[in-house]
LUMLUMVO-111452 format. One record per residue (C-alpha): z, x, y. Coordinates in nm, 2 decimals. Example, Ala and Ser with C-alpha at 12.3 -4.5 7.8 and 13.67 -1.06 7.14 Angstrom:
// LUMLUMVO-111452
+--------+--------+--------+
:      w :      u :      v :
+--------+--------+--------+
:   0.78 :   1.23 :  -0.45 :
:   0.71 :   1.37 :  -0.11 :
+--------+--------+--------+
//
This chain:
// LUMLUMVO-111452
+--------+--------+--------+
:      w :      u :      v :
+--------+--------+--------+
: -17.23 : -10.89 :   7.65 :
: -17.31 : -10.89 :   8.02 :
: -17.65 : -10.84 :   8.18 :
: -17.61 : -10.47 :   8.21 :
: -17.52 : -10.45 :   7.84 :
: -17.83 : -10.65 :   7.75 :
: -18.05 : -10.42 :   7.97 :
: -17.91 : -10.11 :   7.81 :
: -17.96 : -10.25 :   7.46 :
: -18.32 : -10.32 :   7.54 :
: -18.37 :  -9.97 :   7.67 :
: -18.20 :  -9.83 :   7.36 :
: -18.44 : -10.03 :   7.14 :
: -18.73 :  -9.87 :   7.33 :
: -18.58 :  -9.53 :   7.30 :
: -18.54 :  -9.56 :   6.92 :
: -18.90 :  -9.67 :   6.89 :
: -19.03 :  -9.38 :   7.10 :
: -18.82 :  -9.13 :   6.90 :
: -18.95 :  -9.28 :   6.57 :
: -19.31 :  -9.25 :   6.69 :
: -19.25 :  -8.89 :   6.78 :
: -19.14 :  -8.82 :   6.42 :
: -19.46 :  -8.94 :   6.27 :
: -19.67 :  -8.66 :   6.13 :
: -20.04 :  -8.61 :   6.20 :
: -20.13 :  -8.80 :   5.88 :
: -19.93 :  -9.11 :   5.99 :
: -20.07 :  -9.09 :   6.34 :
: -20.42 :  -9.09 :   6.19 :
: -20.32 :  -9.38 :   5.97 :
: -20.19 :  -9.58 :   6.27 :
: -20.52 :  -9.52 :   6.45 :
: -20.73 :  -9.62 :   6.14 :
: -20.54 :  -9.95 :   6.12 :
: -20.59 : -10.03 :   6.49 :
: -20.96 :  -9.94 :   6.47 :
: -21.00 : -10.17 :   6.17 :
: -20.84 : -10.46 :   6.36 :
: -20.49 : -10.42 :   6.21 :
: -20.25 : -10.30 :   6.49 :
: -19.96 : -10.14 :   6.31 :
: -19.60 : -10.25 :   6.35 :
: -19.29 : -10.07 :   6.46 :
: -19.25 :  -9.70 :   6.37 :
: -18.87 :  -9.73 :   6.36 :
: -18.90 : -10.02 :   6.12 :
: -19.13 :  -9.84 :   5.88 :
: -18.91 :  -9.53 :   5.89 :
: -18.60 :  -9.74 :   5.82 :
: -18.78 :  -9.89 :   5.52 :
: -18.86 :  -9.54 :   5.39 :
: -18.49 :  -9.43 :   5.42 :
: -18.37 :  -9.75 :   5.25 :
: -18.62 :  -9.71 :   4.96 :
: -18.51 :  -9.34 :   4.92 :
: -18.14 :  -9.44 :   4.92 :
: -18.19 :  -9.67 :   4.62 :
: -18.43 :  -9.43 :   4.45 :
: -18.69 :  -9.71 :   4.43 :
: -18.96 :  -9.66 :   4.16 :
: -19.11 : -10.01 :   4.16 :
: -19.19 : -10.17 :   4.49 :
: -19.41 : -10.46 :   4.60 :
: -19.56 : -10.47 :   4.95 :
: -19.71 : -10.80 :   5.06 :
: -19.89 : -10.74 :   5.39 :
: -20.20 : -10.76 :   5.61 :
: -20.35 : -10.41 :   5.66 :
: -20.00 : -10.27 :   5.65 :
: -20.11 :  -9.91 :   5.64 :
: -19.81 :  -9.73 :   5.79 :
: -19.56 :  -9.93 :   5.57 :
: -19.77 :  -9.83 :   5.27 :
: -19.77 :  -9.47 :   5.36 :
: -19.40 :  -9.46 :   5.44 :
: -19.31 :  -9.63 :   5.10 :
: -19.53 :  -9.39 :   4.91 :
: -19.35 :  -9.10 :   5.09 :
: -19.01 :  -9.26 :   5.00 :
: -19.09 :  -9.29 :   4.63 :
: -19.12 :  -8.91 :   4.61 :
: -19.40 :  -8.90 :   4.35 :
: -19.24 :  -9.15 :   4.11 :
: -19.32 :  -9.50 :   4.00 :
: -19.57 :  -9.75 :   4.13 :
: -19.63 :  -9.93 :   4.47 :
: -19.81 : -10.26 :   4.44 :
: -19.98 : -10.37 :   4.76 :
: -20.09 : -10.73 :   4.78 :
: -20.30 : -10.79 :   5.10 :
: -20.37 : -11.13 :   5.23 :
: -20.72 : -11.03 :   5.35 :
: -21.01 : -10.86 :   5.17 :
: -21.07 : -10.64 :   5.48 :
: -20.70 : -10.54 :   5.48 :
: -20.72 : -10.44 :   5.11 :
: -21.04 : -10.25 :   5.16 :
: -20.90 : -10.07 :   5.46 :
: -20.59 :  -9.97 :   5.26 :
: -20.81 :  -9.84 :   4.97 :
: -21.02 :  -9.64 :   5.21 :
: -20.73 :  -9.50 :   5.40 :
: -20.52 :  -9.40 :   5.10 :
: -20.81 :  -9.26 :   4.89 :
: -20.74 :  -8.94 :   5.08 :
: -20.39 :  -8.93 :   4.94 :
: -20.49 :  -8.93 :   4.57 :
: -20.48 :  -8.55 :   4.54 :
: -20.15 :  -8.53 :   4.73 :
: -19.92 :  -8.78 :   4.56 :
: -19.83 :  -8.88 :   4.21 :
: -19.70 :  -9.23 :   4.29 :
: -19.94 :  -9.48 :   4.15 :
: -20.08 :  -9.72 :   4.42 :
: -20.22 : -10.06 :   4.30 :
: -20.40 : -10.26 :   4.57 :
: -20.50 : -10.62 :   4.52 :
: -20.65 : -10.90 :   4.73 :
: -20.52 : -11.21 :   4.57 :
: -20.31 : -11.49 :   4.72 :
: -19.95 : -11.37 :   4.70 :
: -19.82 : -11.68 :   4.52 :
: -20.09 : -11.65 :   4.25 :
: -20.04 : -11.28 :   4.20 :
: -19.66 : -11.26 :   4.21 :
: -19.62 : -11.54 :   3.96 :
: -19.79 : -11.32 :   3.70 :
: -19.56 : -11.02 :   3.74 :
: -19.27 : -10.95 :   3.50 :
: -18.93 : -11.09 :   3.61 :
: -18.63 : -10.87 :   3.70 :
: -18.86 : -10.57 :   3.71 :
: -18.87 : -10.46 :   4.08 :
: -18.64 : -10.25 :   4.30 :
: -18.77 : -10.38 :   4.63 :
: -19.01 : -10.62 :   4.78 :
: -19.14 : -10.58 :   5.14 :
: -19.32 : -10.86 :   5.32 :
: -19.52 : -10.80 :   5.65 :
: -19.83 : -10.92 :   5.84 :
: -19.96 : -11.27 :   5.85 :
: -19.74 : -11.58 :   5.85 :
: -19.89 : -11.69 :   5.52 :
: -19.73 : -11.40 :   5.34 :
: -19.37 : -11.48 :   5.39 :
: -19.29 : -11.80 :   5.21 :
: -19.44 : -11.70 :   4.88 :
: -19.25 : -11.38 :   4.88 :
: -18.92 : -11.55 :   4.95 :
: -18.99 : -11.81 :   4.67 :
: -19.08 : -11.54 :   4.41 :
: -18.83 : -11.27 :   4.51 :
: -18.53 : -11.41 :   4.31 :
: -18.74 : -11.40 :   3.99 :
: -18.90 : -11.06 :   4.05 :
: -18.61 : -10.85 :   4.17 :
: -18.35 : -10.72 :   3.94 :
: -17.98 : -10.75 :   4.03 :
: -17.92 : -10.52 :   4.32 :
: -18.28 : -10.53 :   4.42 :
: -18.37 : -10.56 :   4.79 :
: -18.60 : -10.80 :   4.98 :
: -18.72 : -10.66 :   5.32 :
: -18.86 : -10.91 :   5.57 :
: -19.03 : -10.72 :   5.84 :
: -19.10 : -10.86 :   6.19 :
: -18.82 : -11.10 :   6.11 :
: -18.80 : -11.21 :   6.47 :
: -19.18 : -11.28 :   6.49 :
: -19.21 : -11.05 :   6.79 :
: -19.51 : -10.84 :   6.69 :
: -19.80 : -10.91 :   6.93 :
: -19.64 : -11.24 :   7.02 :
: -19.64 : -11.33 :   7.39 :
: -19.43 : -11.65 :   7.31 :
: -19.11 : -11.46 :   7.23 :
: -19.07 : -11.53 :   6.86 :
: -18.73 : -11.64 :   6.73 :
: -18.55 : -11.53 :   7.05 :
: -18.74 : -11.82 :   7.22 :
: -18.64 : -12.15 :   7.07 :
: -18.95 : -12.31 :   7.22 :
: -19.18 : -12.08 :   7.03 :
: -19.34 : -12.31 :   6.76 :
: -19.61 : -12.07 :   6.65 :
: -19.68 : -12.05 :   6.28 :
: -19.50 : -11.73 :   6.21 :
: -19.19 : -11.82 :   6.42 :
: -19.16 : -12.15 :   6.24 :
: -19.19 : -11.99 :   5.90 :
: -18.94 : -11.72 :   5.97 :
: -18.68 : -11.95 :   6.12 :
: -18.70 : -12.16 :   5.80 :
: -18.67 : -11.86 :   5.58 :
: -18.38 : -11.70 :   5.77 :
: -18.20 : -12.04 :   5.77 :
: -18.25 : -12.07 :   5.40 :
: -18.13 : -11.72 :   5.33 :
: -17.81 : -11.78 :   5.51 :
: -17.72 : -12.05 :   5.26 :
: -17.89 : -11.89 :   4.95 :
: -17.61 : -11.78 :   4.72 :
: -17.85 : -11.56 :   4.53 :
: -17.87 : -11.31 :   4.81 :
: -17.65 : -11.13 :   5.06 :
: -17.83 : -11.12 :   5.40 :
: -17.82 : -10.88 :   5.69 :
: -18.05 : -10.91 :   6.00 :
: -18.10 : -10.57 :   6.16 :
: -18.22 : -10.51 :   6.51 :
: -18.47 : -10.24 :   6.43 :
: -18.84 : -10.26 :   6.53 :
: -18.92 : -10.63 :   6.57 :
: -18.63 : -10.74 :   6.36 :
: -18.57 : -10.66 :   5.99 :
: -18.40 : -10.90 :   5.75 :
: -18.25 : -10.73 :   5.44 :
: -18.15 : -10.95 :   5.15 :
: -17.97 : -10.80 :   4.85 :
: -18.01 : -10.99 :   4.52 :
: -17.66 : -11.05 :   4.37 :
+--------+--------+--------+
//
């Protein structure tokens, strides 16, 4: 690719994000505002919408989301589950868990999907869940969330289950450039480099890194 190609690709990325934001309904826009007001700026609209489409495509009924005030992802996944199954949200902060409860309390009369929200360290909570029992696991938010999810995903996902690593390039609210800048040694960039390097060699998964939002890694359990 030459410089013009790179510039056009960057513009295309911006276009896709703008279009995805325009497709968010009033409820999602309010959710995004609630997150920002609570101190949890929400991630890419395109990435959250892509997660929703992927969850719908596999008819997921059992999903785990490990995040940090990840309200938009939570709402998109509930939407994708079409009133079936259970979404378990493990938040790395008490405030994030409380914000999620408050935000989604207004959805109780509108959806039948069961929403379980806990504020427990991810490694501790995930180790107690039944093996081979989940269609998908999504990880987002703070750097501390990612390694425990990668460690536990092979046990929790059934064959054909999907692991989604959001912000896989560590670009969200990161002025240092994330994984596209080899000099970025921030906590999240370091963790995600290690996980992506490990996934490339992990024969338990098939990996695809997708240029949507701030980077999305999708790993299919074999």
